[in-house]
PQR file with spaces between the fields and no chain letter, atoms N, CA, C, O and H, PARSE charges and radii, in Angstrom:
ATOM       1  N    MET     1      11.297    8.888   19.716 -0.4000 1.5000
ATOM       2  CA   MET     1      10.092    8.410   19.527 -0.0000 2.0000
ATOM       3  C    MET     1      10.057    6.987   18.996  0.5500 1.7000
ATOM       4  O    MET     1      10.703    6.842   17.959 -0.5500 1.4000
ATOM       5  N    GLY     2       9.426    5.858   19.489 -0.4000 1.5000
ATOM       6  CA   GLY     2       9.566    4.551   18.826 -0.0000 2.0000
ATOM       7  C    GLY     2       8.807    4.247   17.562  0.5500 1.7000
ATOM       8  O    GLY     2       8.000    5.084   17.157 -0.5500 1.4000
ATOM       9  H    GLY     2       8.901    5.976   20.332  0.4000 1.0000
ATOM      10  N    ALA     3       8.973    3.241   16.972 -0.4000 1.5000
ATOM      11  CA   ALA     3       8.182    2.947   15.694 -0.0000 2.0000
ATOM      12  C    ALA     3       6.675    2.821   15.975  0.5500 1.7000
ATOM      13  O    ALA     3       5.858    3.388   15.249 -0.5500 1.4000
ATOM      14  H    ALA     3       9.628    2.561   17.301  0.4000 1.0000
ATOM      15  N    GLY     4       6.294    2.041   17.079 -0.4000 1.5000
ATOM      16  CA   GLY     4       5.038    2.118   17.602 -0.0000 2.0000
ATOM      17  C    GLY     4       4.272    3.104   17.717  0.5500 1.7000
ATOM      18  O    GLY     4       3.080    3.090   17.411 -0.5500 1.4000
ATOM      19  H    GLY     4       6.957    1.581   17.669  0.4000 1.0000
ATOM      20  N    VAL     5       5.106    4.398   18.334 -0.4000 1.5000
ATOM      21  CA   VAL     5       4.304    5.670   18.420 -0.0000 2.0000
ATOM      22  C    VAL     5       4.305    6.328   17.064  0.5500 1.7000
ATOM      23  O    VAL     5       3.431    7.175   16.877 -0.5500 1.4000
ATOM      24  H    VAL     5       6.075    4.409   18.582  0.4000 1.0000
ATOM      25  N    LEU     6       5.123    6.077   16.123 -0.4000 1.5000
ATOM      26  CA   LEU     6       5.074    6.587   14.982 -0.0000 2.0000
ATOM      27  C    LEU     6       3.904    6.198   14.164  0.5500 1.7000
ATOM      28  O    LEU     6       3.209    7.012   13.555 -0.5500 1.4000
ATOM      29  H    LEU     6       5.833    5.389   16.274  0.4000 1.0000
ATOM      30  N    LEU     7       3.706    4.858   14.176 -0.4000 1.5000
ATOM      31  CA   LEU     7       2.559    4.180   13.634 -0.0000 2.0000
ATOM      32  C    LEU     7       1.169    4.853   14.045  0.5500 1.7000
ATOM      33  O    LEU     7       0.286    4.996   13.200 -0.5500 1.4000
ATOM      34  H    LEU     7       4.270    4.196   14.670  0.4000 1.0000
ATOM      35  N    MET     8       1.027    5.207   15.196 -0.4000 1.5000
ATOM      36  CA   MET     8      -0.242    5.617   15.868 -0.0000 2.0000
ATOM      37  C    MET     8      -0.512    6.978   15.069  0.5500 1.7000
ATOM      38  O    MET     8      -1.688    7.250   14.823 -0.5500 1.4000
ATOM      39  H    MET     8       1.745    5.091   15.883  0.4000 1.0000
ATOM      40  N    PHE     9       0.543    7.893   14.628 -0.4000 1.5000
ATOM      41  CA   PHE     9       0.372    9.181   13.906 -0.0000 2.0000
ATOM      42  C    PHE     9       0.195    9.006   12.517  0.5500 1.7000
ATOM      43  O    PHE     9      -0.298    9.917   11.852 -0.5500 1.4000
ATOM      44  H    PHE     9       1.498    7.673   14.828  0.4000 1.0000
ATOM      45  N    ALA    10       0.600    7.758   11.915 -0.4000 1.5000
ATOM      46  CA   ALA    10       0.411    7.539   10.630 -0.0000 2.0000
ATOM      47  C    ALA    10      -0.969    7.736    9.970  0.5500 1.7000
ATOM      48  O    ALA    10      -1.920    7.171   10.511 -0.5500 1.4000
ATOM      49  H    ALA    10       1.001    7.018   12.455  0.4000 1.0000
ATOM      50  N    THR    11      -1.159    8.376    9.009 -0.4000 1.5000
ATOM      51  CA   THR    11      -2.662    8.470    8.422 -0.0000 2.0000
ATOM      52  C    THR    11      -3.106    6.991    7.945  0.5500 1.7000
ATOM      53  O    THR    11      -2.416    6.349    7.154 -0.5500 1.4000
ATOM      54  H    THR    11      -0.387    8.835    8.569  0.4000 1.0000
ATOM      55  N    ALA    12      -4.307    6.506    8.487 -0.4000 1.5000
ATOM      56  CA   ALA    12      -4.684    5.329    8.235 -0.0000 2.0000
ATOM      57  C    ALA    12      -5.422    5.237    6.961  0.5500 1.7000
ATOM      58  O    ALA    12      -5.632    4.171    6.383 -0.5500 1.4000
ATOM      59  H    ALA    12      -4.867    7.028    9.130  0.4000 1.0000
ATOM      60  N    THR    13      -5.860    6.554    6.487 -0.4000 1.5000
ATOM      61  CA   THR    13      -6.713    6.552    5.146 -0.0000 2.0000
ATOM      62  C    THR    13      -5.815    6.440    3.911  0.5500 1.7000
ATOM      63  O    THR    13      -4.820    7.139    3.719 -0.5500 1.4000
ATOM      64  H    THR    13      -5.689    7.421    6.957  0.4000 1.0000
ATOM      65  N    LEU    14      -6.327    5.375    3.002 -0.4000 1.5000
ATOM      66  CA   LEU    14      -5.702    5.191    1.833 -0.0000 2.0000
ATOM      67  C    LEU    14      -6.554    5.711    0.628  0.5500 1.7000
ATOM      68  O    LEU    14      -7.774    5.649    0.777 -0.5500 1.4000
ATOM      69  H    LEU    14      -7.135    4.806    3.158  0.4000 1.0000
ATOM      70  N    THR    15      -6.144    6.138   -0.365 -0.4000 1.5000
ATOM      71  CA   THR    15      -6.819    6.564   -1.510 -0.0000 2.0000
ATOM      72  C    THR    15      -7.560    5.157   -2.216  0.5500 1.7000
ATOM      73  O    THR    15      -7.046    4.065   -1.972 -0.5500 1.4000
ATOM      74  H    THR    15      -5.153    6.188   -0.486  0.4000 1.0000
ATOM      75  N    LEU    16      -8.511    5.217   -2.902 -0.4000 1.5000
ATOM      76  CA   LEU    16      -8.999    4.049   -3.693 -0.0000 2.0000
ATOM      77  C    LEU    16      -7.855    3.293   -4.192  0.5500 1.7000
ATOM      78  O    LEU    16      -7.581    2.151   -3.823 -0.5500 1.4000
ATOM      79  H    LEU    16      -8.928    6.104   -3.101  0.4000 1.0000
ATOM      80  N    ARG    17      -7.094    4.084   -5.178 -0.4000 1.5000
ATOM      81  CA   ARG    17      -6.021    3.422   -5.950 -0.0000 2.0000
ATOM      82  C    ARG    17      -4.934    2.943   -5.351  0.5500 1.7000
ATOM      83  O    ARG    17      -4.279    2.029   -5.851 -0.5500 1.4000
ATOM      84  H    ARG    17      -7.317    5.012   -5.477  0.4000 1.0000
ATOM      85  N    GLU    18      -4.605    3.563   -4.116 -0.4000 1.5000
ATOM      86  CA   GLU    18      -3.546    3.053   -3.137 -0.0000 2.0000
ATOM      87  C    GLU    18      -4.033    1.560   -2.704  0.5500 1.7000
ATOM      88  O    GLU    18      -3.202    0.653   -2.655 -0.5500 1.4000
ATOM      89  H    GLU    18      -5.138    4.306   -3.711  0.4000 1.0000
ATOM      90  N    ARG    19      -5.410    1.331   -2.390 -0.4000 1.5000
ATOM      91  CA   ARG    19      -6.066    0.384   -1.800 -0.0000 2.0000
ATOM      92  C    ARG    19      -5.860   -0.883   -3.023  0.5500 1.7000
ATOM      93  O    ARG    19      -5.349   -1.981   -2.804 -0.5500 1.4000
ATOM      94  H    ARG    19      -6.085    2.068   -2.430  0.4000 1.0000
ATOM      95  N    GLN    20      -6.361   -0.435   -4.241 -0.4000 1.5000
ATOM      96  CA   GLN    20      -6.142   -1.343   -5.308 -0.0000 2.0000
ATOM      97  C    GLN    20      -4.891   -1.618   -5.714  0.5500 1.7000
ATOM      98  O    GLN    20      -4.857   -2.670   -6.353 -0.5500 1.4000
ATOM      99  H    GLN    20      -6.776    0.457   -4.419  0.4000 1.0000
ATOM     100  N    VAL    21      -3.603   -0.965   -5.568 -0.4000 1.5000
ATOM     101  CA   VAL    21      -2.421   -1.384   -5.725 -0.0000 2.0000
ATOM     102  C    VAL    21      -1.988   -2.321   -4.677  0.5500 1.7000
ATOM     103  O    VAL    21      -1.457   -3.375   -5.026 -0.5500 1.4000
ATOM     104  H    VAL    21      -3.630   -0.111   -5.049  0.4000 1.0000
ATOM     105  N    LEU    22      -2.162   -2.045   -3.391 -0.4000 1.5000
ATOM     106  CA   LEU    22      -1.869   -3.004   -2.196 -0.0000 2.0000
ATOM     107  C    LEU    22      -2.619   -4.153   -2.347  0.5500 1.7000
ATOM     108  O    LEU    22      -2.055   -5.234   -2.174 -0.5500 1.4000
ATOM     109  H    LEU    22      -2.593   -1.189   -3.107  0.4000 1.0000
ATOM     110  N    ALA    23      -3.804   -4.114   -2.644 -0.4000 1.5000
ATOM     111  CA   ALA    23      -4.600   -5.493   -3.041 -0.0000 2.0000
ATOM     112  C    ALA    23      -4.117   -6.381   -4.117  0.5500 1.7000
ATOM     113  O    ALA    23      -4.165   -7.608   -4.033 -0.5500 1.4000
ATOM     114  H    ALA    23      -4.262   -3.237   -2.785  0.4000 1.0000
ATOM     115  N    ALA    24      -3.639   -5.715   -5.159 -0.4000 1.5000
ATOM     116  CA   ALA    24      -2.890   -6.400   -6.196 -0.0000 2.0000
ATOM     117  C    ALA    24      -1.557   -6.999   -5.830  0.5500 1.7000
ATOM     118  O    ALA    24      -1.164   -8.089   -6.247 -0.5500 1.4000
ATOM     119  H    ALA    24      -3.601   -4.718   -5.227  0.4000 1.0000
ATOM     120  N    LEU    25      -0.901   -6.213   -5.027 -0.4000 1.5000
ATOM     121  CA   LEU    25       0.327   -6.705   -4.427 -0.0000 2.0000
ATOM     122  C    LEU    25       0.008   -8.011   -3.541  0.5500 1.7000
ATOM     123  O    LEU    25       0.641   -9.064   -3.629 -0.5500 1.4000
ATOM     124  H    LEU    25      -1.220   -5.328   -4.689  0.4000 1.0000
ATOM     125  N    ALA    26      -0.939   -7.804   -2.781 -0.4000 1.5000
ATOM     126  CA   ALA    26      -1.224   -8.936   -1.921 -0.0000 2.0000
ATOM     127  C    ALA    26      -1.665  -10.268   -2.638  0.5500 1.7000
ATOM     128  O    ALA    26      -1.574  -11.367   -2.091 -0.5500 1.4000
ATOM     129  H    ALA    26      -1.453   -6.949   -2.709  0.4000 1.0000
ATOM     130  N    GLU    27      -2.152  -10.071   -3.917 -0.4000 1.5000
ATOM     131  CA   GLU    27      -2.441  -11.305   -4.838 -0.0000 2.0000
ATOM     132  C    GLU    27      -1.138  -11.874   -5.454  0.5500 1.7000
ATOM     133  O    GLU    27      -1.074  -12.995   -5.960 -0.5500 1.4000
ATOM     134  H    GLU    27      -2.225   -9.178   -4.362  0.4000 1.0000
ATOM     135  N    GLY    28      -0.100  -10.997   -5.365 -0.4000 1.5000
ATOM     136  CA   GLY    28       1.123  -11.708   -6.076 -0.0000 2.0000
ATOM     137  C    GLY    28       1.545  -11.107   -7.334  0.5500 1.7000
ATOM     138  O    GLY    28       2.461  -11.572   -8.014 -0.5500 1.4000
ATOM     139  H    GLY    28      -0.152  -10.087   -4.954  0.4000 1.0000
ATOM     140  N    MET    29       0.804   -9.968   -7.670 -0.4000 1.5000
ATOM     141  CA   MET    29       0.919   -9.346   -8.988 -0.0000 2.0000
ATOM     142  C    MET    29       2.288   -8.435   -8.936  0.5500 1.7000
ATOM     143  O    MET    29       2.732   -7.875   -7.933 -0.5500 1.4000
ATOM     144  H    MET    29       0.060   -9.590   -7.118  0.4000 1.0000
ATOM     145  N    THR    30       2.873   -8.420  -10.320 -0.4000 1.5000
ATOM     146  CA   THR    30       4.146   -7.468  -10.263 -0.0000 2.0000
ATOM     147  C    THR    30       3.563   -6.202  -10.560  0.5500 1.7000
ATOM     148  O    THR    30       2.392   -5.997  -10.878 -0.5500 1.4000
ATOM     149  H    THR    30       2.513   -8.875  -11.135  0.4000 1.0000
ATOM     150  N    ARG    31       4.516   -5.340  -10.426 -0.4000 1.5000
ATOM     151  CA   ARG    31       4.203   -3.905  -10.726 -0.0000 2.0000
ATOM     152  C    ARG    31       3.745   -3.697  -12.276  0.5500 1.7000
ATOM     153  O    ARG    31       2.815   -2.945  -12.568 -0.5500 1.4000
ATOM     154  H    ARG    31       5.468   -5.506  -10.169  0.4000 1.0000
ATOM     155  N    LYS    32       4.343   -4.292  -13.053 -0.4000 1.5000
ATOM     156  CA   LYS    32       4.006   -4.330  -14.498 -0.0000 2.0000
ATOM     157  C    LYS    32       2.672   -4.878  -14.760  0.5500 1.7000
ATOM     158  O    LYS    32       2.042   -4.321  -15.659 -0.5500 1.4000
ATOM     159  H    LYS    32       5.098   -4.903  -12.815  0.4000 1.0000
ATOM     160  N    GLU    33       2.067   -5.949  -14.097 -0.4000 1.5000
ATOM     161  CA   GLU    33       0.889   -6.524  -14.194 -0.0000 2.0000
ATOM     162  C    GLU    33      -0.207   -5.752  -13.448  0.5500 1.7000
ATOM     163  O    GLU    33      -1.391   -5.961  -13.710 -0.5500 1.4000
ATOM     164  H    GLU    33       2.578   -6.401  -13.367  0.4000 1.0000
ATOM     165  N    ILE    34       0.208   -4.782  -12.437 -0.4000 1.5000
ATOM     166  CA   ILE    34      -0.679   -4.040  -11.933 -0.0000 2.0000
ATOM     167  C    ILE    34      -0.894   -2.698  -12.808  0.5500 1.7000
ATOM     168  O    ILE    34      -1.999   -2.181  -12.980 -0.5500 1.4000
ATOM     169  H    ILE    34       1.170   -4.611  -12.224  0.4000 1.0000
ATOM     170  N    ALA    35       0.143   -2.281  -13.259 -0.4000 1.5000
ATOM     171  CA   ALA    35       0.132   -1.306  -14.263 -0.0000 2.0000
ATOM     172  C    ALA    35      -0.926   -1.555  -15.517  0.5500 1.7000
ATOM     173  O    ALA    35      -1.768   -0.749  -15.915 -0.5500 1.4000
ATOM     174  H    ALA    35       1.040   -2.701  -13.120  0.4000 1.0000
ATOM     175  N    TRP    36      -0.702   -2.687  -15.958 -0.4000 1.5000
ATOM     176  CA   TRP    36      -1.593   -3.040  -17.292 -0.0000 2.0000
ATOM     177  C    TRP    36      -2.926   -3.159  -16.731  0.5500 1.7000
ATOM     178  O    TRP    36      -3.846   -2.674  -17.389 -0.5500 1.4000
ATOM     179  H    TRP    36      -0.018   -3.342  -15.635  0.4000 1.0000
ATOM     180  N    GLN    37      -3.189   -3.738  -15.597 -0.4000 1.5000
ATOM     181  CA   GLN    37      -4.654   -3.959  -15.069 -0.0000 2.0000
ATOM     182  C    GLN    37      -5.283   -2.562  -14.885  0.5500 1.7000
ATOM     183  O    GLN    37      -6.438   -2.378  -15.270 -0.5500 1.4000
ATOM     184  H    GLN    37      -2.441   -4.132  -15.063  0.4000 1.0000
ATOM     185  N    LEU    38      -4.597   -1.606  -14.334 -0.4000 1.5000
ATOM     186  CA   LEU    38      -5.091   -0.392  -13.960 -0.0000 2.0000
ATOM     187  C    LEU    38      -5.026    0.679  -15.203  0.5500 1.7000
ATOM     188  O    LEU    38      -5.751    1.674  -15.197 -0.5500 1.4000
ATOM     189  H    LEU    38      -3.659   -1.754  -14.021  0.4000 1.0000
ATOM     190  N    GLY    39      -4.215    0.437  -16.144 -0.4000 1.5000
ATOM     191  CA   GLY    39      -4.208    1.299  -17.195 -0.0000 2.0000
ATOM     192  C    GLY    39      -3.204    2.467  -16.712  0.5500 1.7000
ATOM     193  O    GLY    39      -3.499    3.608  -17.065 -0.5500 1.4000
ATOM     194  H    GLY    39      -3.626   -0.372  -16.149  0.4000 1.0000
ATOM     195  N    VAL    40      -2.236    2.308  -16.062 -0.4000 1.5000
ATOM     196  CA   VAL    40      -1.261    3.310  -15.817 -0.0000 2.0000
ATOM     197  C    VAL    40       0.073    2.929  -16.012  0.5500 1.7000
ATOM     198  O    VAL    40       0.303    1.895  -16.639 -0.5500 1.4000
ATOM     199  H    VAL    40      -1.998    1.381  -15.774  0.4000 1.0000
ATOM     200  N    THR    41       0.994    3.620  -15.562 -0.4000 1.5000
ATOM     201  CA   THR    41       2.553    3.204  -15.869 -0.0000 2.0000
ATOM     202  C    THR    41       2.985    2.593  -14.661  0.5500 1.7000
ATOM     203  O    THR    41       2.385    2.770  -13.601 -0.5500 1.4000
ATOM     204  H    THR    41       0.808    4.461  -15.053  0.4000 1.0000
ATOM     205  N    GLU    42       4.182    1.754  -14.791 -0.4000 1.5000
ATOM     206  CA   GLU    42       4.576    1.195  -13.768 -0.0000 2.0000
ATOM     207  C    GLU    42       5.223    2.223  -12.669  0.5500 1.7000
ATOM     208  O    GLU    42       5.181    2.006  -11.458 -0.5500 1.4000
ATOM     209  H    GLU    42       4.669    1.611  -15.653  0.4000 1.0000
ATOM     210  N    ARG    43       5.821    3.365  -13.264 -0.4000 1.5000
ATOM     211  CA   ARG    43       6.129    4.611  -12.279 -0.0000 2.0000
ATOM     212  C    ARG    43       4.951    4.931  -11.362  0.5500 1.7000
ATOM     213  O    ARG    43       5.079    5.137  -10.155 -0.5500 1.4000
ATOM     214  H    ARG    43       5.855    3.541  -14.248  0.4000 1.0000
ATOM     215  N    THR    44       3.807    4.958  -12.018 -0.4000 1.5000
ATOM     216  CA   THR    44       2.569    5.285  -11.186 -0.0000 2.0000
ATOM     217  C    THR    44       2.367    4.415  -10.138  0.5500 1.7000
ATOM     218  O    THR    44       2.040    4.812   -9.019 -0.5500 1.4000
ATOM     219  H    THR    44       3.702    4.791  -12.998  0.4000 1.0000
ATOM     220  N    VAL    45       2.567    3.068  -10.465 -0.4000 1.5000
ATOM     221  CA   VAL    45       2.160    2.037   -9.454 -0.0000 2.0000
ATOM     222  C    VAL    45       3.305    2.265   -8.311  0.5500 1.7000
ATOM     223  O    VAL    45       3.006    2.218   -7.118 -0.5500 1.4000
ATOM     224  H    VAL    45       2.833    2.746  -11.374  0.4000 1.0000
ATOM     225  N    ARG    46       4.601    2.509   -8.747 -0.4000 1.5000
ATOM     226  CA   ARG    46       5.499    2.805   -7.690 -0.0000 2.0000
ATOM     227  C    ARG    46       5.143    3.889   -6.692  0.5500 1.7000
ATOM     228  O    ARG    46       5.360    3.867   -5.480 -0.5500 1.4000
ATOM     229  H    ARG    46       4.844    2.547   -9.716  0.4000 1.0000
ATOM     230  N    LEU    47       4.577    4.815   -7.386 -0.4000 1.5000
ATOM     231  CA   LEU    47       4.213    6.106   -6.620 -0.0000 2.0000
ATOM     232  C    LEU    47       3.020    5.785   -5.683  0.5500 1.7000
ATOM     233  O    LEU    47       3.068    6.124   -4.501 -0.5500 1.4000
ATOM     234  H    LEU    47       4.401    4.832   -8.370  0.4000 1.0000
ATOM     235  N    HIS    48       1.966    5.145   -6.193 -0.4000 1.5000
ATOM     236  CA   HIS    48       1.069    4.803   -5.092 -0.0000 2.0000
ATOM     237  C    HIS    48       1.473    3.845   -3.957  0.5500 1.7000
ATOM     238  O    HIS    48       0.954    3.786   -2.842 -0.5500 1.4000
ATOM     239  H    HIS    48       1.927    4.869   -7.153  0.4000 1.0000
ATOM     240  N    THR    49       2.494    3.101   -4.437 -0.4000 1.5000
ATOM     241  CA   THR    49       2.869    1.918   -3.363 -0.0000 2.0000
ATOM     242  C    THR    49       3.685    2.670   -2.286  0.5500 1.7000
ATOM     243  O    THR    49       3.604    2.357   -1.098 -0.5500 1.4000
ATOM     244  H    THR    49       2.915    3.148   -5.343  0.4000 1.0000
ATOM     245  N    ARG    50       4.537    3.753   -2.773 -0.4000 1.5000
ATOM     246  CA   ARG    50       5.342    4.530   -1.933 -0.0000 2.0000
ATOM     247  C    ARG    50       4.400    5.275   -1.007  0.5500 1.7000
ATOM     248  O    ARG    50       4.551    5.270    0.214 -0.5500 1.4000
ATOM     249  H    ARG    50       4.602    4.007   -3.738  0.4000 1.0000
ATOM     250  N    ARG    51       3.407    5.925   -1.643 -0.4000 1.5000
ATOM     251  CA   ARG    51       2.378    6.821   -0.812 -0.0000 2.0000
ATOM     252  C    ARG    51       1.736    6.009    0.236  0.5500 1.7000
ATOM     253  O    ARG    51       1.676    6.373    1.410 -0.5500 1.4000
ATOM     254  H    ARG    51       3.284    5.929   -2.636  0.4000 1.0000
ATOM     255  N    ALA    52       1.271    4.935   -0.201 -0.4000 1.5000
ATOM     256  CA   ALA    52       0.671    3.889    0.779 -0.0000 2.0000
ATOM     257  C    ALA    52       1.522    3.660    1.833  0.5500 1.7000
ATOM     258  O    ALA    52       1.076    3.767    2.976 -0.5500 1.4000
ATOM     259  H    ALA    52       1.320    4.640   -1.155  0.4000 1.0000
ATOM     260  N    CYS    53       2.709    3.353    1.641 -0.4000 1.5000
ATOM     261  CA   CYS    53       3.777    2.954    2.767 -0.0000 2.0000
ATOM     262  C    CYS    53       4.018    4.150    3.663  0.5500 1.7000
ATOM     263  O    CYS    53       4.086    4.057    4.888 -0.5500 1.4000
ATOM     264  H    CYS    53       3.071    3.266    0.713  0.4000 1.0000
ATOM     265  N    GLU    54       4.147    5.304    2.968 -0.4000 1.5000
ATOM     266  CA   GLU    54       4.129    6.441    3.883 -0.0000 2.0000
ATOM     267  C    GLU    54       2.791    6.723    5.054  0.5500 1.7000
ATOM     268  O    GLU    54       2.958    6.954    6.251 -0.5500 1.4000
ATOM     269  H    GLU    54       4.092    5.379    1.972  0.4000 1.0000
ATOM     270  N    ARG    55       1.708    6.648    4.472 -0.4000 1.5000
ATOM     271  CA   ARG    55       0.550    6.820    4.992 -0.0000 2.0000
ATOM     272  C    ARG    55       0.454    5.797    6.139  0.5500 1.7000
ATOM     273  O    ARG    55      -0.015    6.108    7.234 -0.5500 1.4000
ATOM     274  H    ARG    55       1.573    6.461    3.499  0.4000 1.0000
ATOM     275  N    LEU    56       0.896    4.609    5.860 -0.4000 1.5000
ATOM     276  CA   LEU    56       0.753    3.559    6.927 -0.0000 2.0000
ATOM     277  C    LEU    56       1.972    3.405    7.811  0.5500 1.7000
ATOM     278  O    LEU    56       1.917    2.636    8.770 -0.5500 1.4000
ATOM     279  H    LEU    56       1.276    4.356    4.970  0.4000 1.0000
ATOM     280  N    GLY    57       3.005    4.052    7.557 -0.4000 1.5000
ATOM     281  CA   GLY    57       4.196    4.066    8.403 -0.0000 2.0000
ATOM     282  C    GLY    57       4.856    2.687    8.019  0.5500 1.7000
ATOM     283  O    GLY    57       5.520    2.148    8.904 -0.5500 1.4000
ATOM     284  H    GLY    57       3.049    4.677    6.777  0.4000 1.0000
ATOM     285  N    ALA    58       4.765    2.153    6.986 -0.4000 1.5000
ATOM     286  CA   ALA    58       5.478    0.964    6.490 -0.0000 2.0000
ATOM     287  C    ALA    58       6.945    1.346    5.882  0.5500 1.7000
ATOM     288  O    ALA    58       7.187    2.422    5.336 -0.5500 1.4000
ATOM     289  H    ALA    58       4.225    2.591    6.267  0.4000 1.0000
ATOM     290  N    GLN    59       7.855    0.321    6.060 -0.4000 1.5000
ATOM     291  CA   GLN    59       9.013    0.426    5.451 -0.0000 2.0000
ATOM     292  C    GLN    59       9.160   -0.203    4.012  0.5500 1.7000
ATOM     293  O    GLN    59      10.021    0.119    3.193 -0.5500 1.4000
ATOM     294  H    GLN    59       7.659   -0.554    6.504  0.4000 1.0000
ATOM     295  N    THR    60       8.170   -1.160    3.842 -0.4000 1.5000
ATOM     296  CA   THR    60       8.384   -1.917    2.631 -0.0000 2.0000
ATOM     297  C    THR    60       6.846   -2.151    2.035  0.5500 1.7000
ATOM     298  O    THR    60       5.925   -1.981    2.835 -0.5500 1.4000
ATOM     299  H    THR    60       7.471   -1.421    4.507  0.4000 1.0000
ATOM     300  N    PRO    61       6.532   -2.527    0.694 -0.5600 1.5000
ATOM     301  CA   PRO    61       5.223   -2.778    0.247  0.2800 2.0000
ATOM     302  C    PRO    61       4.620   -3.851    1.044  0.5500 1.7000
ATOM     303  O    PRO    61       3.460   -3.763    1.447 -0.5500 1.4000
ATOM     304  N    THR    62       5.496   -5.029    1.323 -0.4000 1.5000
ATOM     305  CA   THR    62       4.900   -6.252    2.109 -0.0000 2.0000
ATOM     306  C    THR    62       4.385   -5.732    3.434  0.5500 1.7000
ATOM     307  O    THR    62       3.272   -6.081    3.829 -0.5500 1.4000
ATOM     308  H    THR    62       6.438   -5.100    0.995  0.4000 1.0000
ATOM     309  N    GLN    63       5.132   -4.928    4.120 -0.4000 1.5000
ATOM     310  CA   GLN    63       4.634   -4.490    5.379 -0.0000 2.0000
ATOM     311  C    GLN    63       3.443   -3.582    5.199  0.5500 1.7000
ATOM     312  O    GLN    63       2.528   -3.651    6.020 -0.5500 1.4000
ATOM     313  H    GLN    63       6.036   -4.643    3.799  0.4000 1.0000
ATOM     314  N    ALA    64       3.388   -2.791    4.253 -0.4000 1.5000
ATOM     315  CA   ALA    64       2.090   -1.939    3.990 -0.0000 2.0000
ATOM     316  C    ALA    64       0.979   -2.766    3.745  0.5500 1.7000
ATOM     317  O    ALA    64      -0.105   -2.357    4.159 -0.5500 1.4000
ATOM     318  H    ALA    64       4.131   -2.735    3.587  0.4000 1.0000
ATOM     319  N    VAL    65       1.028   -3.914    3.118 -0.4000 1.5000
ATOM     320  CA   VAL    65      -0.077   -4.816    2.955 -0.0000 2.0000
ATOM     321  C    VAL    65      -0.557   -5.479    4.115  0.5500 1.7000
ATOM     322  O    VAL    65      -1.750   -5.639    4.375 -0.5500 1.4000
ATOM     323  H    VAL    65       1.909   -4.246    2.782  0.4000 1.0000
ATOM     324  N    ALA    66       0.537   -5.915    4.903 -0.4000 1.5000
ATOM     325  CA   ALA    66       0.193   -6.494    6.324 -0.0000 2.0000
ATOM     326  C    ALA    66      -0.632   -5.472    7.231  0.5500 1.7000
ATOM     327  O    ALA    66      -1.596   -5.847    7.898 -0.5500 1.4000
ATOM     328  H    ALA    66       1.506   -5.784    4.691  0.4000 1.0000
ATOM     329  N    ILE    67      -0.184   -4.162    7.207 -0.4000 1.5000
ATOM     330  CA   ILE    67      -0.835   -3.281    8.078 -0.0000 2.0000
ATOM     331  C    ILE    67      -2.100   -2.947    7.513  0.5500 1.7000
ATOM     332  O    ILE    67      -3.044   -2.809    8.291 -0.5500 1.4000
ATOM     333  H    ILE    67       0.600   -3.858    6.665  0.4000 1.0000
ATOM     334  N    ALA    68      -2.291   -2.782    6.202 -0.4000 1.5000
ATOM     335  CA   ALA    68      -3.635   -2.673    5.613 -0.0000 2.0000
ATOM     336  C    ALA    68      -4.640   -3.657    5.986  0.5500 1.7000
ATOM     337  O    ALA    68      -5.782   -3.394    6.363 -0.5500 1.4000
ATOM     338  H    ALA    68      -1.524   -2.894    5.569  0.4000 1.0000
ATOM     339  N    ILE    69      -4.111   -4.841    5.848 -0.4000 1.5000
ATOM     340  CA   ILE    69      -4.999   -5.953    6.152 -0.0000 2.0000
ATOM     341  C    ILE    69      -5.387   -5.961    7.719  0.5500 1.7000
ATOM     342  O    ILE    69      -6.529   -6.272    8.058 -0.5500 1.4000
ATOM     343  H    ILE    69      -3.184   -5.055    5.541  0.4000 1.0000
ATOM     344  N    ARG    70      -4.557   -5.665    8.512 -0.4000 1.5000
ATOM     345  CA   ARG    70      -4.776   -5.672   10.127 -0.0000 2.0000
ATOM     346  C    ARG    70      -5.581   -4.636   10.346  0.5500 1.7000
ATOM     347  O    ARG    70      -6.321   -4.816   11.313 -0.5500 1.4000
ATOM     348  H    ARG    70      -3.629   -5.412    8.236  0.4000 1.0000
ATOM     349  N    ARG    71      -5.727   -3.461    9.718 -0.4000 1.5000
ATOM     350  CA   ARG    71      -6.477   -2.255    9.892 -0.0000 2.0000
ATOM     351  C    ARG    71      -7.847   -2.388    9.127  0.5500 1.7000
ATOM     352  O    ARG    71      -8.704   -1.507    9.204 -0.5500 1.4000
ATOM     353  H    ARG    71      -5.126   -3.315    8.933  0.4000 1.0000
ATOM     354  N    ARG    72      -8.011   -3.540    8.380 -0.4000 1.5000
ATOM     355  CA   ARG    72      -9.100   -3.684    7.633 -0.0000 2.0000
ATOM     356  C    ARG    72      -9.364   -2.839    6.712  0.5500 1.7000
ATOM     357  O    ARG    72     -10.527   -2.606    6.383 -0.5500 1.4000
ATOM     358  H    ARG    72      -7.315   -4.256    8.317  0.4000 1.0000
ATOM     359  N    LEU    73      -8.316   -2.245    6.150 -0.4000 1.5000
ATOM     360  CA   LEU    73      -8.385   -1.322    4.999 -0.0000 2.0000
ATOM     361  C    LEU    73      -8.327   -2.238    3.520  0.5500 1.7000
ATOM     362  O    LEU    73      -8.647   -1.743    2.439 -0.5500 1.4000
ATOM     363  H    LEU    73      -7.371   -2.435    6.417  0.4000 1.0000
ATOM     364  N    LEU    74      -7.913   -3.496    3.669 -0.4000 1.5000
ATOM     365  CA   LEU    74      -8.073   -4.364    2.729 -0.0000 2.0000
ATOM     366  C    LEU    74      -8.656   -5.728    3.233  0.5500 1.7000
ATOM     367  O    LEU    74      -8.442   -6.160    4.366 -0.5500 1.4000
ATOM     368  H    LEU    74      -7.653   -3.898    4.547  0.4000 1.0000
ATOM     369  N    ALA    75      -9.408   -6.362    2.293 -0.4000 1.5000
ATOM     370  CA   ALA    75     -10.031   -7.741    2.756 -0.0000 2.0000
ATOM     371  C    ALA    75      -8.804   -8.655    2.875  0.5500 1.7000
ATOM     372  O    ALA    75      -7.825   -8.537    2.138 -0.5500 1.4000
ATOM     373  H    ALA    75      -9.582   -6.011    1.373  0.4000 1.0000
ATOM     374  N    ALA    76      -8.908   -9.522    3.791 -0.4000 1.5000
ATOM     375  CA   ALA    76      -7.777  -10.641    4.052 -0.0000 2.0000
ATOM     376  C    ALA    76      -8.054  -11.664    3.135  0.5500 1.7000
ATOM     377  O    ALA    76      -7.344  -12.669    3.099 -0.5500 1.4000
ATOM     378  H    ALA    76      -9.704   -9.618    4.390  0.4000 1.0000
């Protein structure tokens, strides 16, 4: 099964927190800055990032941001 087919089966829905983390990453914020802004730990930010990547079928946070923007899950 190719990567394109796998992406079709990836869950396109992100939680509010996952969208917030990806949006902050898109703005160039560090995990530490995101954690401070959201009032959570850096570990929690990593967890939300990892889950967003899994849901979107992305291998990196940067790829997850790009996919989320393309799918209009994040504002461009």
